[in-house]
C-alpha atoms as one frame of an Amber mdcrd trajectory, in Angstrom:
protein
 -59.235  78.515  64.599 -62.574  79.066  66.246 -64.220  82.410  65.339 -64.563
  83.324  69.023 -60.773  83.272  69.350 -60.368  85.350  66.213 -62.791  87.965
  67.548 -61.025  87.905  70.920 -57.656  88.491  69.243 -59.183  91.408  67.343
 -60.667  92.910  70.509 -57.393  92.585  72.420 -55.465  94.134  69.521 -57.945
  97.004  69.362 -57.734  97.591  73.102 -53.927  97.656  72.953 -53.737 100.119
  70.073 -56.404 102.392  71.544 -54.857 102.382  75.024 -51.411 103.110  73.559
 -52.798 106.385  72.211 -54.208 107.544  75.574 -50.994 108.952  77.132 -50.537
 111.359  74.213 -54.156 112.454  74.350 -54.102 112.963  78.120 -50.841 114.927
  77.973 -52.094 117.106  75.125 -55.425 117.824  76.820 -53.721 118.717  80.103
 -50.869 120.847  78.764 -52.412 122.186  75.533 -48.860 121.832  74.151 -49.078
 120.773  70.518 -46.066 122.458  68.890 -44.121 119.206  68.512 -47.075 117.312
  67.024 -47.357 116.913  63.268 -50.601 118.317  61.840 -50.366 116.318  58.571
 -49.742 113.120  60.527 -52.851 113.610  62.672 -54.963 114.473  59.623 -53.877
 111.300  57.823 -54.213 109.238  61.021 -57.765 110.474  61.617 -58.691 109.831
  57.984 -57.279 106.304  58.201 -59.171 105.591  61.412 -62.366 106.921  59.863
 -61.909 104.689  56.814 -61.143 101.645  59.012 -64.348 102.357  60.931 -66.365
 102.541  57.714 -64.699  99.359  56.469 -65.505  97.596  59.754 -69.136  98.657
  59.453 -69.348  97.300  55.903 -67.903  93.929  56.848 -69.718  93.913  60.221
 -66.523  93.479  62.246 -67.118  94.717  65.798 -63.440  94.814  66.900 -62.483
  96.978  63.914 -65.430  99.327  64.421 -64.943  99.700  68.176 -61.182 100.154
  68.165 -61.107 102.590  65.279 -64.125 104.662  66.256 -62.761 105.163  69.784
 -59.268 105.877  68.444 -60.775 108.298  65.929 -62.425 110.285  68.720 -59.095
 110.453  70.554 -57.227 111.497  67.408 -59.820 114.159  66.629 -59.398 115.524
  70.159 -55.656 115.949  69.615 -56.233 117.284  66.093 -58.691 119.882  67.382
 -56.178 121.002  70.025 -53.375 121.092  67.438 -55.450 123.346  65.194 -56.510
 125.553  68.123 -53.136 125.897  69.852 -50.741 125.295  66.956
């Protein structure tokens, strides 16, 4: 398969996974309601996204870096609100 198609698949996958996270982030930012959210889950999720970003940088894979760095910022937003509002 041509590398352009592989990169395109990676970009589309990254867009889908990042966009899927947006409704939770928007709802949490608007309502500040975090009681039902799992703190350990968001800590592990953020750590995983950080590590994927670092991995993507090492292997110079733009789709991995973009998707995970954007998702990391969204996860850290929710994590910050979870810590602040419980």
